[in-house]
Backbone as numpy.savetxt, mean C-alpha at the origin, in Angstrom:
# Nx Ny Nz CAx CAy CAz Cx Cy Cz
-15.35 -2.52 -11.53 -14.17 -3.32 -11.36 -13.01 -2.52 -10.98
-12.98 -1.46 -11.80 -12.02 -0.35 -11.46 -12.18 0.39 -10.04
-13.52 0.41 -9.61 -13.53 0.92 -8.64 -13.24 -0.12 -7.20
-13.14 -1.20 -7.64 -12.94 -2.24 -6.55 -11.28 -2.10 -6.48
-10.69 -2.09 -7.57 -8.89 -2.13 -7.63 -8.47 -0.87 -7.04
-9.25 0.61 -7.10 -8.94 1.77 -6.77 -9.13 1.40 -5.28
-10.28 0.97 -4.75 -10.34 0.77 -3.31 -9.53 0.27 -2.33
-9.05 -0.95 -3.26 -8.21 -2.25 -2.62 -6.65 -1.15 -2.38
-6.48 -0.65 -3.50 -5.11 0.06 -3.84 -5.10 1.22 -2.91
-6.13 1.99 -2.59 -5.88 2.95 -1.37 -5.93 2.15 -0.01
-6.46 1.10 -0.07 -6.33 0.56 1.38 -5.13 0.16 1.57
-4.40 -0.70 0.85 -3.09 -1.11 1.01 -1.86 -0.16 0.82
-2.30 0.68 0.01 -1.31 1.87 0.02 -1.29 2.72 1.31
-2.26 2.79 1.89 -2.15 3.73 3.25 -1.73 2.90 3.99
-1.83 1.36 4.26 -1.04 0.51 5.06 0.31 0.57 5.10
0.82 0.45 3.65 2.16 0.25 3.23 2.97 1.81 3.64
2.17 2.92 3.31 2.53 4.25 3.71 2.53 4.42 5.19
1.67 4.12 6.06 2.05 4.24 7.51 2.92 3.27 7.98
3.03 2.10 7.76 3.87 1.36 7.93 5.41 1.66 8.05
5.64 2.19 6.36 6.83 2.54 6.13 7.55 3.85 6.58
6.38 4.84 6.98 6.49 6.17 7.63 6.64 6.02 9.14
6.05 5.45 9.77 5.91 5.29 11.30 6.91 4.33 11.77
7.09 3.21 11.31 8.11 2.15 11.43 9.40 2.48 11.74
10.05 3.07 10.72 11.55 3.90 10.71 11.46 4.73 12.13
10.61 5.55 12.39 10.58 6.57 13.27 10.44 6.01 14.75
10.04 4.73 14.71 9.88 3.95 16.04 11.00 3.18 16.40
11.60 2.49 15.36 12.67 1.80 15.36 13.84 2.29 15.59
14.06 3.11 14.53 15.59 4.14 14.58 15.21 5.69 14.31
14.96 6.12 15.68 14.59 7.60 15.63 15.49 8.51 15.15
16.82 7.96 15.40 18.01 9.09 14.92 18.10 9.04 13.36
17.68 8.25 12.53 17.88 8.11 11.04 16.71 8.91 10.53
17.48 10.16 9.98 16.65 11.00 9.18 16.00 11.02 8.15
16.31 10.08 7.47 15.76 9.66 6.00 14.72 8.38 5.99
14.61 7.91 7.45 13.68 6.94 7.63 12.23 6.92 7.10
11.30 8.20 7.33 10.03 8.49 6.86 10.17 8.11 5.14
11.19 8.43 4.34 11.24 8.45 3.06 11.07 6.78 2.36
11.13 5.75 3.52 10.81 4.73 2.93 9.32 4.60 2.80
8.45 5.01 3.40 6.98 5.14 3.40 6.71 5.81 2.17
6.93 7.02 1.80 6.68 8.17 0.96 7.12 7.42 -0.42
8.40 6.71 -0.63 8.60 6.31 -2.05 8.91 4.84 -2.18
8.84 3.86 -1.09 8.79 2.62 -1.49 7.42 1.90 -1.09
7.22 1.73 0.13 6.26 1.01 0.62 4.91 1.57 0.54
4.51 2.76 0.56 3.24 3.49 -0.05 3.07 2.95 -1.47
3.54 3.30 -2.64 3.50 2.95 -3.85 3.27 1.64 -4.05
4.26 0.45 -3.46 4.20 -0.73 -3.71 3.05 -1.38 -2.93
2.59 -0.90 -1.91 1.16 -1.28 -1.55 0.15 -0.80 -2.37
0.16 0.43 -2.98 -0.79 0.77 -3.82 -0.92 -0.28 -5.06
0.36 -0.59 -5.54 0.24 -1.61 -6.73 -0.49 -2.74 -6.44
0.24 -3.47 -5.10 -0.27 -4.55 -4.90 -1.68 -4.65 -4.52
-2.36 -3.59 -4.18 -3.94 -3.27 -3.80 -4.51 -3.36 -5.28
-4.09 -2.75 -6.29 -4.64 -2.84 -7.52 -4.65 -4.25 -8.15
-3.56 -5.11 -7.94 -3.67 -6.63 -8.30 -4.62 -7.27 -7.48
-4.64 -7.11 -6.27 -5.45 -7.78 -5.25 -7.25 -7.39 -5.96
-7.23 -6.06 -6.02 -8.71 -5.64 -6.43 -9.00 -6.53 -7.76
-7.97 -6.41 -8.71 -8.35 -7.00 -9.91 -8.62 -8.58 -9.95
-7.82 -9.22 -8.84 -7.95 -10.57 -8.82 -9.28 -10.77 -8.27
-9.98 -10.03 -7.07 -11.27 -10.30 -6.50 -12.23 -9.76 -7.49
-12.19 -8.92 -8.03 -13.22 -8.57 -9.26 -13.21 -9.69 -10.37
-12.07 -10.27 -10.94 -12.33 -11.21 -11.71 -12.97 -12.37 -11.21
-12.48 -12.86 -10.05 -13.06 -13.87 -9.35 -14.58 -13.71 -9.26
-15.00 -12.72 -8.57 -16.21 -12.57 -8.13 -17.08 -12.24 -9.68
-16.65 -11.99 -10.81 -17.30 -11.94 -11.89 -17.17 -13.43 -12.56
-16.17 -14.22 -12.33 -16.44 -15.52 -12.98 -17.63 -16.37 -12.07
-17.79 -16.12 -10.73 -18.96 -17.01 -10.23 -20.08 -16.73 -10.51
């Protein structure tokens, strides 16, 4: 169960980080603090969301 949680946390954390880091660079290249969004907000939130998704999938798989 913990391996599934960690796997989903890493997957969604990386997606959140890349989206939050690269997105502001593309849409507002003049904003010098844009990449901080991915580092401090979307990356960690994606990781936490991935932990929850991994937990739910593990519990669902275990119940069936």
